[in-house]
N, C-alpha and C positions, 0 to 999 in steps of 0.2 A: 812703525807708524803708518796710518792711512795716508793716501795721497792728498786727499782734501786737507787734512790737518798741515801735513807738510807744506803744502802751498800757502796755507794760511799763515804759518810761522814765518816762512820765507818773506810774504809780504810785509808782516809786521817788521821784521829785522830792518828790510830796506826801505821802508817808507816812514812808519810811525816812530821807530826806535831812534833815528837821528835827531828828531825834534824833541822827543822827550829826554834824551841825553843832554842837549844843551839845557833844557829846563831844568834838569836834576843838577847839573853843574853849577848852575846859577842860584840854586835855591828856590826857585820859581815853581808854584803850583804844588800839585800833590806827589811829585814824582821824586824818588830817591833813586840813588845809584849803588849798585853793588860791584865792586872792583874785585876780581878773583882771577886766579891761575888757571889755565887749561890743563886737563889732566895729561894729554899726550903732548901737546905743543910747548908747554910751558909758558906760553905767551899770556900778558896780562890783558884781561877783557873787561869792559864795563857793561852793564845791563841795567836798564831802568825798571824800576820796581815801584810799586806802591805800598809802603810799609806802614805799620802802626808802632808808635812809639809806646813802650812799657818800661817798667823801672829797671829791668835787667837786660834790657837791649830792645830788640824789635820783633814784631810778629809779620811774617811773609804769608801771603794766601797763595797757594800753588796752583794758579788758575789752568796750567797746561799740565799739570800732574808733575810727579817726581823724576820723570825723565828728561826734564829740560836740563841744558847744558850748565847754566849758572849754578843750579842747585847740585848737581852732579860734582862739578869742580869744587864748590864749597865743602862738601862732604868729604871729597877726597884729601884736600888741602888741609882741612880742620883750620881754615883762616879765610878771612875776606876783610875788606874795608867797605863800610856802609858811608856813603855821603848823604846826609839828611839835613835839609834846610840849610846847606852849603858848609856844613861842618862834617869832619871825618870821625868815624867811630869803628875802632877795631873789633872785629868779631873773632872769637876763638873757638866757639861751641855752636852747633846747630843740631835741634833735637824736635821731635814731635811735640805739638801744641794742641790740646784738645779742641774740638770744634767750638765748643761754647766759649772758651777762653779766647779763642781766635776772633770770633765774632764781637765779643765784649771789647777786646782790644780796639777794634776799628770804630766801635760806637756808632750811633745813628748819624746820619742816614746811609752810611756805607755798610753798616751790617745788615740793614733792612735789604739792601740791594744784594748782598753777598748770599743772605738766606734765601731771597726770592730765585737767585741763580743756582740755588744748590749747591754752595761751594762748601766743602768741608774739610779740605787739605790745607791745615796751616802748619808752619814751622816757626819755631822759636830761635832767633838769632841772637845769642847771648853776647853781650859786650864784654871785652876783654878789660881788665883792670890796669893792663900796661898800655902806655901810648901808642896811637895808631903807627903803624909802620906799613909800607908799601908791600902787597903781597909778593912772596918769593916762590921759585919753582923749588926750593928745597935743596938746591945744591949748594955745595959750599967751595 
């Protein structure tokens, strides 16, 4: 990863994320929260995201690509918890989402902005039919 991109992500992590985390926990504004387990550490992390609600779960736009930790952690664990508007949803599958479906899920005006910014990497976070449970590290 380039130095400029790494510096930008570090700035977001330490300035913007704490504010958006508080908003997401309270169900305020457009932010959701994804709770996931670290691939190496086994620690539970919370990452703020803007998600679109769809019948099977949620659509996420990968602004920073598929290399971001939250995404890699969810793929590795095959599980996460989404906090959307103050309510928890268990996620048990994550997969690709066609660009047009992703844009449609966000709807206008968000889809207009995403299209203008040439965003095309979307993922479908499928809601589990089981009740939400905290992510675990997989150890018994």
